[in-house]
Structure formats: C-alpha cells, structure tokens
KEMAR-216287 format. One line per field, with one value per residue (C-alpha): residue number from 1; residue in three letters; x, y, z. Coordinates in steps of 0.001 Angstrom, whole numbers, plus 500000, padded with zeros to 6 digits. Example, Ala and Ser with C-alpha at 12.3 -4.5 7.8 and 13.67 -1.06 7.14 Angstrom:
REM KEMAR-216287
num = c(1,2)
residuo = c(ALA,SER)
c1 = c(512300,513670)
c2 = c(495500,498940)
c3 = c(507800,507140)
//
This chain:
REM KEMAR-216287
num = c(1,2,3,4,5,6,7,8,9,10,11,12,13,14,15,16,17,18,19,20,21,22,23,24,25,26,27,28,29,30,31,32,33,34,35,36,37,38,39,40,41,42,43,44,45,46,47,48,49,50,51,52,53,54,55,56,57,58,59,60,61,62,63,64,65,66,67,68,69,70,71,72,73,74,75,76,77,78,79,80,81,82,83,84,85,86,87,88,89,90,91,92,93,94,95,96,97,98,99,100,101,102,103,104,105,106,107,108,109,110,111,112,113,114,115,116,117,118,119,120,121,122,123,124,125,126,127,128,129,130,131,132,133,134,135,136,137,138,139,140,141,142,143,144,145,146,147,148,149,150,151,152,153,154,155,156,157,158,159,160,161,162,163,164,165,166,167,168,169,170,171,172,173,174,175,176,177,178,179,180,181,182,183,184,185,186,187,188,189,190,191,192,193,194,195,196,197,198,199,200,201,202,203,204,205,206,207,208,209,210,211,212,213,214,215,216,217,218,219,220,221,222,223,224,225,226,227,228,229,230,231,232,233,234,235,236,237,238,239,240,241,242,243,244,245,246,247,248,249,250,251,252,253,254,255,256,257,258,259,260,261,262,263,264,265,266,267,268,269,270,271,272,273,274,275,276,277,278,279,280,281,282,283,284,285)
residuo = c(UNK,UNK,UNK,UNK,UNK,UNK,UNK,UNK,UNK,UNK,UNK,UNK,UNK,UNK,UNK,UNK,UNK,UNK,UNK,UNK,UNK,UNK,UNK,UNK,UNK,UNK,UNK,UNK,UNK,UNK,UNK,UNK,UNK,UNK,UNK,UNK,UNK,UNK,UNK,UNK,UNK,UNK,UNK,UNK,UNK,UNK,UNK,UNK,UNK,UNK,UNK,UNK,UNK,UNK,UNK,UNK,UNK,UNK,UNK,UNK,UNK,UNK,UNK,UNK,UNK,UNK,UNK,UNK,UNK,UNK,UNK,UNK,UNK,UNK,UNK,UNK,UNK,UNK,UNK,UNK,UNK,UNK,UNK,UNK,UNK,UNK,UNK,UNK,UNK,UNK,UNK,UNK,UNK,UNK,UNK,UNK,UNK,UNK,UNK,UNK,UNK,UNK,UNK,UNK,UNK,UNK,UNK,UNK,UNK,UNK,UNK,UNK,UNK,UNK,UNK,UNK,UNK,UNK,UNK,UNK,UNK,UNK,UNK,UNK,UNK,UNK,UNK,UNK,UNK,UNK,UNK,UNK,UNK,UNK,UNK,UNK,UNK,UNK,UNK,UNK,UNK,UNK,UNK,UNK,UNK,UNK,UNK,UNK,UNK,UNK,UNK,UNK,UNK,UNK,UNK,UNK,UNK,UNK,UNK,UNK,UNK,UNK,UNK,UNK,UNK,UNK,UNK,UNK,UNK,UNK,UNK,UNK,UNK,UNK,UNK,UNK,UNK,UNK,UNK,UNK,UNK,UNK,UNK,UNK,UNK,UNK,UNK,UNK,UNK,UNK,UNK,UNK,UNK,UNK,UNK,UNK,UNK,UNK,UNK,UNK,UNK,UNK,UNK,UNK,UNK,UNK,UNK,UNK,UNK,UNK,UNK,UNK,UNK,UNK,UNK,UNK,UNK,UNK,UNK,UNK,UNK,UNK,UNK,UNK,UNK,UNK,UNK,UNK,UNK,UNK,UNK,UNK,UNK,UNK,UNK,UNK,UNK,UNK,UNK,UNK,UNK,UNK,UNK,UNK,UNK,UNK,UNK,UNK,UNK,UNK,UNK,UNK,UNK,UNK,UNK,UNK,UNK,UNK,UNK,UNK,UNK,UNK,UNK,UNK,UNK,UNK,UNK,UNK,UNK,UNK,UNK,UNK,UNK,UNK,UNK,UNK,UNK,UNK,UNK,UNK,UNK,UNK,UNK,UNK,UNK)
c1 = c(573913,577819,580137,583848,586608,589158,592640,594998,599127,602273,603885,607555,610241,609760,613339,612477,610369,613199,615441,615789,614208,614907,612297,613419,611095,611893,610573,610876,611899,613256,616184,614200,613520,609929,607785,607110,603604,603022,606043,605795,608600,609771,612064,610105,611739,610741,607360,607324,606308,604104,603784,604577,601942,600980,603562,606019,606462,606991,608072,608451,610303,612697,615634,618765,618275,618600,615123,613434,611434,609686,606991,606546,607670,611092,614338,613739,616116,617607,618655,621116,619575,622010,620774,617785,617011,614748,615617,615891,615771,615944,616384,614918,615630,612921,612421,613354,610632,610747,609619,605953,605446,602430,600249,598931,595815,592354,591064,588118,586374,586708,586304,589772,588649,585254,584305,583181,579968,579085,579499,575848,576279,580017,581875,585155,587671,589860,589990,592361,591314,595059,595911,599547,598601,598432,598619,596839,595943,594198,592757,592054,593989,593337,594898,595806,595979,596390,598168,595448,594616,593309,590817,589058,588973,585503,584834,582093,582744,579599,580538,583448,583880,587442,587880,590220,590847,592542,593298,595851,595607,598116,599107,601380,602858,603101,606155,608470,607952,607999,605945,607217,604868,606535,604386,604308,602543,604622,602757,600584,596599,595081,591092,589937,586793,584411,582872,579627,577210,576161,577353,580104,581107,583926,585563,588749,590125,594104,596202,598478,598431,598790,599165,599381,601600,599876,600018,599079,598123,597175,595294,593987,593839,595602,595074,597675,595669,593387,592702,595105,593919,590030,591686,594152,590355,588626,591228,590733,587186,585670,584631,581087,580355,582395,580306,580978,581908,583880,587460,585886,585894,583672,583184,581434,583427,583287,584475,587240,591105,592774,596257,596064,598779,598848,600293,602727,605739,604649,603771,601503,599104,597400,593005,590206,588006,588202,586769,584906,587360,586677,588542,588051,589451,590906,592041,594442,594062)
c2 = c(103309,103742,100698,102656,100289,100305,099096,097753,098391,096978,098751,099807,099084,102051,103211,104326,106966,107724,109370,112842,114065,116597,118769,119223,121562,121467,121307,118968,119335,117738,118431,121323,123158,122202,121574,117633,117204,114528,112579,110055,111171,108950,106454,103159,100816,103080,103801,107031,109031,112087,113095,116593,118989,119887,122861,120030,121211,119093,119126,116073,115014,112390,111236,110367,107863,108223,109962,108820,109956,108348,108830,106256,109052,109327,107410,107554,109938,109789,112281,111861,113395,114613,117884,120021,121310,124202,125351,121878,120900,117703,117182,113827,112370,111193,107398,105663,103798,100455,100082,099337,095799,094762,091404,089662,087441,087249,089328,088979,091898,090841,091913,091047,092220,092558,093803,090748,090413,093706,094133,096034,098635,099487,102090,103036,105286,107951,110944,114197,115301,115145,116903,114664,111274,111778,108845,106018,103392,100935,098440,094976,092301,090687,087622,088093,084406,085555,088895,091785,095385,097333,099370,100925,101504,101559,102669,104485,107119,107188,110417,113015,115900,116277,119824,119818,115903,114334,110629,108376,105057,102673,099142,096772,093402,090937,089175,087129,086077,088087,089766,092751,095027,096637,099889,099055,102423,104463,108129,108876,108704,111239,111698,114815,114068,116220,117708,115931,114163,112419,108929,109802,106982,106929,104900,105819,105192,105158,107345,104817,101718,099183,095499,092824,090184,086692,086939,088858,092756,095076,097987,100875,104625,106736,109632,112754,116002,117900,121954,122111,125566,124336,121121,123449,125549,122343,121409,125248,124949,123735,120264,120990,122770,119755,117637,114134,113165,116860,115630,112097,109985,107031,104108,100450,097967,094121,090631,090008,090147,093657,095580,098861,101439,103949,106677,107242,104953,102918,098988,097103,095395,092477,093261,090683,093111,096213,099084,097420,098809,096672,096526,095159,095470,092983,089337,087939,084432)
c3 = c(057385,056222,057806,057437,056253,058953,057718,060007,059082,060436,062786,062307,064728,067541,066563,063887,064983,067920,065119,064350,061437,059401,057449,053423,051234,047506,043819,041323,037845,034534,032906,030915,034517,034237,036995,037575,038611,041482,042319,045032,047712,050902,051833,050671,052997,056159,055204,054816,051934,050378,046358,045407,043720,040054,040129,041814,045311,048384,052067,054044,056917,057201,059346,057178,054635,050823,049515,046969,043866,042141,038444,035643,033454,034516,036278,039708,041595,045145,048070,050709,053489,056677,057323,057080,053671,052408,048783,047807,043752,042022,038542,036851,033505,031743,031181,027901,026412,025205,021897,021153,020703,018326,018593,015272,015478,016214,019759,021618,023627,027718,030888,032560,036163,037795,041055,042900,045150,046518,050583,051372,053394,053425,052255,052177,050335,051517,053995,053405,056699,058289,054600,055174,053685,049772,047878,049868,047254,046503,044025,042858,041854,037854,036169,032546,031243,027643,026425,027005,025606,028335,025967,029690,033206,035147,038615,040695,042950,045722,046793,047080,049984,048974,047144,044060,044348,042090,041671,039974,038085,038310,037020,038711,037760,040882,040555,042700,046425,048717,046408,044168,042086,039258,037623,034351,033030,031185,031710,034658,034288,036515,037286,038664,040783,041190,044561,044874,046890,044047,042537,039951,037398,035204,032226,031906,028561,028457,025637,026246,025047,027489,026827,029725,029100,031165,034594,037834,038311,040571,038902,041600,042035,044489,046350,044827,045623,047060,047803,050460,051499,052260,054224,056684,057079,057633,060452,061880,062099,065511,065624,066312,062773,060990,058877,059812,055684,054848,053517,052271,049202,049006,046990,047276,049125,047410,048330,046210,047326,046990,048301,050208,050760,053163,052156,049090,049236,052035,051396,049987,052333,051635,052143,050718,049614,046982,045472,042570,039770,036505,033305,029745,026344,023931,024556,022165,020978)
//
C-alpha cells in the first residue's frame, strides 16, 4: 500500500493573501536576446514563485512588490511590480565564474551521501495535477569533512506519470543560523524523466567540476517542467475517469534529515525523511 508523504508548511500571514495581485506575463532572455530556460520567478520573502518554460516564458500573479528572477548561470534580476503587465521582457546578465581551484594530494573514492534506512511501504515525490507548483524541491543533507569532488549523483524514480517531466539537480551550501541555502552550481543540471510505471535508476555525472569545501550541503532535485497541455487535459477530465496516479512522480522514502520546498522560491522546511539521493566521488586526504 502506498503511503503518500504529506508535508505541512507554515502559513503566511493572512494579510499577504488580502493584497491585490497583478498578473505579470513575459519572457526572460540573455544579453544576446536568446531565451533563458527554467528561471525561478517570484518573491522569496512571500513564498510566491513559479518556473519559466524552456522558452523563457512565464506568468505569475503577485502583489505590488519586487519580482526576482533566479538562475544559477545568471545574476539575479529584479522588477518592481505596480500594475499588470502582459509583455514584460527581462534581460539577465551572465554570472562571472570564479577561477577553477585545483587541489593536490591523494584522494580516495567515497560515498559522501547515502539514503539511510528505507521507510518500507512509503513513497513520496511530486504531483503536477494543478500545473502551477513547478519548483517543488526535496533532497538530502550531506556533510563534507574534507574537500570532496562530486563524480556521481544517483537516485531512483519508482514511477513517473507526469508527461514531459524535467527535474533539476541543485546543490546548496548551508551556512549560518538561521540557515541560509546558497546554490553553489555554476551551470544547471537538468534530467528528463521518462513517462513510465517502471523503476528508473539515474546516475548523473556532472559536466561541471563540483568541489565541496568542508561543511554541510543540501543536495536536491526540483520539478521544473512538464507537459502543460497534458495537465490541462487531465484537469478537464471527469474525476471518475482519472487514473489516481496520473500527474504524479514517486520515489522511495528513507529515514534521514532533509528539507522540502513547496514551490519555487518558497522557504525550505526541515523534514525527517528524504527521497534517497546518493553522492559519490573523491575525497582529498
């Protein structure tokens, strides 16, 4: 029997929802005018967010405030919202990458992160039934005691009935108190997950050299895209004709600390379980 993972988030003050919201639609491009894919768009402090399409298109309803645009390869963009806008164009500037750091000395192969003990009979993951919560994110916490070079990120999807599903792999350094999550990637890692009732095992070998300094890290994946036409067809379908697992992606659940984000740019909430991400590579001695 499947036990769905239910995660309760803190409620935002009611006054936030009482504010008038303006519909904002637009496109995100780089300085060459080319579309920037899967940009996180929203107002982080209000927990309002979405993810742009692969063509850089987005739409969102927000109160009068500053809209932010986040992508690991670009500098954060800002736009003050004071009225509706149906044709907004946001230009993002590429981030300047720091020089590569090389470490000498001996290394040994090691798992930095393993899933922990499996919660037998429990599964969790994402659903795209409403089609508006792209950016949901969940993962696992790892501690690097010595410099560590990531070579493989492994995880398993037990079933996926979200057509056109794309997830992004994210790595955050955890700093300070209250905790701050700083994305350390320079280039995004995207993974296409096939529509299938069967198990899919993934071994992602990042093209970017990801060297972790000693410290704590949150390693996660996030739902960034799906077939929105399929979502709309599902929503128009009579309830009696819907498959109960349609528009859902499942993974096994394990006992080990993690964090969860309900939607793009919302706050990360602590949870005592994770979805079974493993990380292996080279530890410097």
